[in-house]
N, C-alpha and C positions, 0 to 999 in steps of 0.2 A: 505449391511451388516446392523444390529441392530445396533443403537445408544441407549445403555440403561445409565441409571443414571452412573454406573462406568466409562463408555469411556467419559461420559461428563465430569465428575469432573477429569478424568485423562487429558483431553484437556484444563479443563481450567488451570489447574497447568502447563501444559506445553506452554500454550498461557503467561503465567504470567513471565514464565523464562525456556525455552528449555533446559538450561543447568544444570537443577537440575537431581540429583543422583537417578539413579533407585530405590536403597534402601531408601532414602528419601521421594519419591514418594509411596511408598508401603506402607512404615507406615502413611503417613497422609492419605492414601485410606483407609487401615486396612486390605490390602489383602500382598499375599507374591510378592519378586522380581519377581520370573518366571511369576507371572501373569501381572503384570505391561511390561515386556518385552514383551509377547506374545502379549498383546492387541495392543500395539505401533507398532509391527511388522503388525499385520493383519490392523489395521488402514493406516499405509502406502502403503501396497500393495493394499486394497482397493480404497485408491485416498484420503482418507477423511482427512490424514495428507500428505498435498503436498510438504514440504521442511521445514526444520530448519533456522533457520534465527537467527540475532540479531538486536537489536532496536539501532540506534547511536543517541547520544546526539547530535542535529544540531548544537546548540551553541556551542560546543565544537570544530566543523569542520568548524567552522566559516560559516555557513548556518543559518542566524537568520531573514532573511526577507522572509515570506511564503505570495503567494497569492495563490486564486484561480482564474480560467479563464472561463468565459464561452464561449463557442467557436461554432461558425456556418460552418458547412463544405459545399461546393457545390453540387449540387444534382450528387450521384452516386461516391460520392470520399471519403463517410466517411471509409472505411476501409483502405482506402491509406492513408487520413491524421493521422488514427488513429497508423497508423503500424509508419511513421517517426516521430509523437510528442512522443509515447512510447521510441523511440533512442535517444531522447534528455536527456543530463543527469540531468538536472535541473526541468525536468518533472518529480515528483515521484509519481503521479499516473492520470489514466486515467479514466472516467468512461463516460457511455454512459446515457444522460438523456433524458427525456420526452419534459417537458414543455417551458423549458428557452435554447434554443439551442441545440445543436447537444453531445454535450461533456461539460464535467466539467474535467477540470485539477487542480491538486494541483501543485503547481513550489515553489521552494526554490534559494533561490540567496544570496549573500554575503552581498550585500546593496542593497539600494533604485534604487541607480545607476545603480548596474548588474541587477537589475529587468527591471530597464527602457531600459537596453540595448537588454536587455532577449526578451522582448516582441515585438518589432519591428522586429529585426534583425535573430532572430530564431525560433519565434512561426509564425508569421505572413506572413514569408518569405515561408512557408511550401504549396506547391502547393494542391489548394484545399480548402485552409482556407478562409472563405469568410467574417467573421467577429468576433470580440473579445470582449469581456467585462472582465476587470479584476479588483478584488475584493483584496485589501490588508488586510491581519489581523494585527489590533493592539497587539492581545496579546491571548494565550493559553491557557487555563487553562487542558484541556485533550486533548491528543493524540492519 
């Protein structure tokens, strides 16, 4: 599917607030509501839009501690390690990396103590995890 300028502008609006009304989007884009509806259907059908979701204020749900972890996986265990780590609720993102380690994890916890418990008892105990390095976030300006 061709992603033209209108589709890019439509996707930008949806990324900012996927609950925006179709009529308001149409007005912002200077097109009809039907055009917006049809383009969203096509973007979903072709897999450009994977899902609609929400962003949660992590402070409001008491997940104020953020850390990134570089992780080494044992040879031939990367797929298994990735699947198991992705199932841990505190692990919000899992990325495959190229230079430092095999994976980069983003983890969230309620407190430094919870993070200190999470790493040795949930992450390092996953079979195939060969090593980790944690980098705790002190402040975030954009997420």
